[in-house]
TORMI-190901 format. One line per 3 residues: number of its first residue (from 1); their letters; for each residue z, y, x of N, C-alpha, C, CB. Coordinates in Angstrom, 1 decimal, always signed. Glycine has a CB too. Example, Ala and Ser with C-alpha at 12.3 -4.5 7.8 and 13.67 -1.06 7.14 Angstrom:
% TORMI-190901
1> AS> +7.8:-5.7:+13.2:+7.8:-4.5:+12.3:+7.8:-3.3:+13.2:+9.0:-4.5:+11.3 | +7.1:-2.2:+12.8:+7.1:-1.1:+13.7:+7.9:+0.0:+12.9:+5.7:-0.6:+14.1
This chain:
% TORMI-190901
1> MSI> +17.7:-13.6:+100.6:+17.7:-13.6:+98.6:+19.1:-12.8:+98.8:+17.8:-15.7:+97.4 | +19.9:-12.1:+97.6:+20.8:-11.6:+97.8:+21.1:-11.5:+96.3:+20.7:-10.5:+98.7 | +22.5:-11.7:+96.1:+23.3:-12.5:+95.4:+24.3:-11.4:+94.7:+23.9:-13.7:+96.3
4> TQI> +24.0:-11.1:+93.0:+25.0:-10.4:+92.7:+25.3:-10.6:+91.3:+24.8:-9.2:+93.1 | +26.2:-9.8:+90.5:+26.9:-10.3:+89.2:+26.6:-8.7:+88.7:+28.9:-10.9:+89.2 | +26.7:-9.6:+87.3:+26.3:-8.6:+85.9:+28.2:-8.0:+85.2:+25.1:-10.0:+84.3
7> DAN> +28.0:-7.2:+85.4:+29.5:-6.4:+85.1:+30.0:-6.8:+83.3:+29.2:-4.3:+85.3 | +31.0:-6.6:+83.5:+31.2:-6.4:+81.5:+30.4:-5.6:+80.6:+32.5:-5.6:+81.0 | +29.6:-4.6:+81.4:+28.9:-3.5:+80.5:+27.3:-4.3:+80.9:+29.3:-1.5:+81.1
10> GRV> +27.4:-5.1:+80.9:+26.1:-5.3:+81.4:+25.1:-5.1:+82.6:+25.7:-4.8:+80.7 | +25.6:-4.5:+83.4:+24.7:-3.5:+85.0:+24.6:-4.7:+85.9:+25.8:-2.0:+86.2 | +23.7:-4.3:+86.2:+23.3:-5.4:+87.7:+23.1:-4.7:+88.6:+22.0:-6.2:+87.8
13> LLP> +23.8:-4.3:+89.9:+24.3:-3.5:+91.0:+22.8:-4.6:+91.7:+26.4:-3.6:+91.6 | +22.1:-3.6:+92.3:+20.7:-4.3:+92.7:+21.0:-3.7:+94.2:+18.8:-3.7:+91.8 | +21.2:-4.7:+95.7:+21.8:-4.2:+96.8:+20.9:-2.9:+97.8:+22.2:-5.5:+97.5
16> LGI> +21.9:-2.6:+98.4:+21.2:-1.2:+98.9:+19.9:-1.1:+100.0:+22.3:-0.3:+99.8 | +19.8:-2.7:+100.0:+18.1:-2.9:+101.1:+17.1:-2.9:+100.3:+17.8:-4.4:+102.1 | +17.4:-3.6:+98.7:+16.3:-3.3:+98.0:+16.2:-2.0:+97.1:+16.2:-4.4:+97.2
19> RYQ> +17.4:-1.0:+97.1:+16.7:-0.1:+96.6:+16.8:+1.3:+97.7:+17.2:+0.1:+95.2 | +16.7:+1.1:+98.8:+16.0:+2.0:+100.0:+14.2:+1.5:+100.0:+17.0:+1.5:+101.9 | +14.2:+0.4:+100.4:+12.9:-0.8:+99.9:+12.5:-0.1:+99.5:+12.9:-2.2:+99.0
22> LDL> +12.5:+0.4:+98.2:+12.0:+0.2:+96.8:+11.7:+1.9:+96.5:+13.4:-0.7:+95.6 | +12.5:+2.2:+97.4:+12.9:+4.1:+96.9:+13.6:+3.8:+95.7:+11.3:+5.5:+96.3 | +13.9:+3.3:+95.3:+15.0:+3.2:+93.9:+16.2:+4.3:+93.7:+15.9:+1.7:+93.9
25> NDG> +15.9:+5.3:+93.0:+17.1:+6.4:+92.9:+18.0:+6.2:+91.7:+16.6:+7.9:+92.8 | +19.2:+7.0:+91.3:+20.5:+7.0:+90.7:+18.9:+8.0:+89.1:+22.5:+8.2:+92.0 | +18.9:+7.2:+88.3:+17.8:+7.9:+87.0:+16.8:+7.2:+86.9:+17.1:+9.4:+87.2
28> DEL> +16.1:+6.7:+87.9:+14.5:+5.9:+88.2:+15.0:+5.1:+87.1:+14.0:+4.9:+89.9 | +13.5:+4.8:+86.2:+13.4:+3.8:+84.9:+13.2:+2.3:+85.7:+11.9:+4.3:+83.7 | +13.8:+1.5:+84.8:+12.7:-0.1:+85.4:+12.3:-0.3:+84.3:+13.5:-1.8:+86.1
31> AVD> +11.4:-1.2:+84.2:+10.9:-2.1:+83.1:+11.5:-3.6:+83.5:+9.2:-2.1:+83.1 | +11.9:-4.0:+82.4:+12.4:-5.5:+82.4:+11.4:-6.5:+81.7:+13.9:-5.7:+81.6 | +11.4:-7.6:+82.6:+10.8:-8.6:+81.5:+11.5:-10.3:+81.9:+8.7:-8.5:+81.7
34> ELG> +11.4:-10.6:+81.1:+11.5:-12.9:+81.5:+10.6:-13.2:+81.5:+12.2:-14.4:+80.4 | +10.6:-14.3:+82.1:+9.2:-15.2:+81.8:+9.9:-16.9:+81.0:+8.1:-15.4:+83.8 | +10.3:-17.0:+80.7:+11.2:-17.5:+80.1:+11.6:-19.2:+80.6:+10.8:-17.3:+78.8
37> DGT> +11.7:-19.2:+82.0:+12.4:-19.9:+83.1:+13.4:-19.5:+83.4:+11.7:-20.1:+84.2 | +14.2:-18.6:+83.3:+15.1:-18.2:+83.9:+15.2:-16.9:+84.7:+15.3:-19.0:+84.4 | +13.8:-16.4:+84.9:+13.3:-15.2:+86.2:+13.3:-14.5:+85.1:+11.6:-15.2:+87.2
40> IIL> +13.9:-13.1:+85.9:+13.8:-11.8:+85.8:+13.1:-10.9:+86.5:+14.8:-11.5:+85.9 | +12.3:-9.8:+86.0:+11.5:-9.3:+86.6:+11.5:-7.8:+86.2:+10.2:-10.0:+86.5 | +12.5:-7.1:+87.1:+12.4:-5.6:+87.2:+11.2:-4.9:+88.3:+14.0:-5.1:+87.8
43> KKI> +10.3:-4.4:+87.6:+9.4:-3.1:+88.2:+9.9:-1.6:+88.1:+8.2:-3.0:+87.4 | +9.6:-0.9:+89.2:+10.2:+0.7:+88.8:+8.7:+1.1:+88.3:+10.8:+1.9:+90.5 | +8.9:+2.1:+87.6:+8.4:+3.1:+86.6:+7.9:+4.1:+87.5:+9.4:+3.7:+85.5
46> DRR> +6.4:+4.3:+87.6:+6.2:+5.8:+88.5:+6.9:+6.8:+87.4:+4.4:+6.2:+89.0 | +7.6:+7.9:+87.6:+7.7:+8.8:+87.0:+6.5:+10.1:+86.8:+8.7:+9.0:+87.5 | +5.4:+10.1:+87.9:+4.0:+10.3:+88.0:+3.3:+9.6:+86.9:+3.6:+9.9:+89.2
49> LRF> +3.3:+8.5:+86.8:+2.6:+7.7:+85.7:+2.4:+8.0:+83.9:+3.3:+6.6:+85.9 | +4.0:+8.4:+84.2:+4.7:+8.1:+82.7:+3.9:+10.1:+82.4:+7.4:+7.7:+82.6 | +4.4:+10.9:+83.7:+4.2:+12.3:+83.0:+2.9:+12.0:+82.6:+4.4:+13.7:+83.8
52> QEW> +1.8:+11.9:+83.1:+0.3:+12.0:+83.1:+0.0:+11.2:+82.0:-0.3:+11.5:+84.3 | +0.7:+9.8:+81.5:+0.5:+9.0:+80.1:+0.5:+10.7:+79.0:+2.2:+7.5:+79.7 | +1.7:+11.0:+78.9:+2.5:+11.4:+77.7:+1.8:+13.0:+78.0:+4.4:+11.2:+77.8
55> LNK> +1.0:+13.4:+78.6:+0.1:+14.6:+78.9:-0.7:+14.3:+78.5:-0.1:+15.2:+80.0 | -1.6:+13.7:+78.8:-2.8:+12.9:+77.8:-2.8:+12.5:+76.3:-3.0:+11.5:+78.4 | -1.8:+11.9:+76.3:-1.4:+11.9:+74.5:-1.3:+13.3:+73.5:+0.2:+11.4:+74.3
58> ELK> -1.0:+14.0:+74.7:-0.4:+15.7:+74.1:-1.7:+16.2:+74.0:+0.7:+17.0:+75.3 | -2.6:+16.2:+74.8:-3.7:+16.9:+75.1:-4.7:+16.5:+74.0:-4.1:+16.8:+76.5 | -4.6:+15.2:+73.7:-5.5:+14.3:+72.7:-5.3:+14.6:+71.3:-5.3:+12.7:+72.9
61> NK> -4.0:+15.0:+71.3:-3.7:+15.5:+69.8:-3.5:+16.8:+69.4:-2.7:+15.1:+69.4 | -4.4:+17.3:+70.3:-4.2:+19.2:+69.9:-5.6:+19.2:+69.6:-3.7:+20.6:+71.3
């Protein structure tokens, strides 16, 4: 387990090994949730999936 800090702007630096393992890159979106017991969950959002959802919505509205 790695330990990190929150800066004055609320940003958290993720350890390099985790960023490599999960292929996290500058600009990637993360979903954030909390379980109520102090546990915070970060989940990478797949851009292709988001685009496909947007495209389906647009095609449905035509």
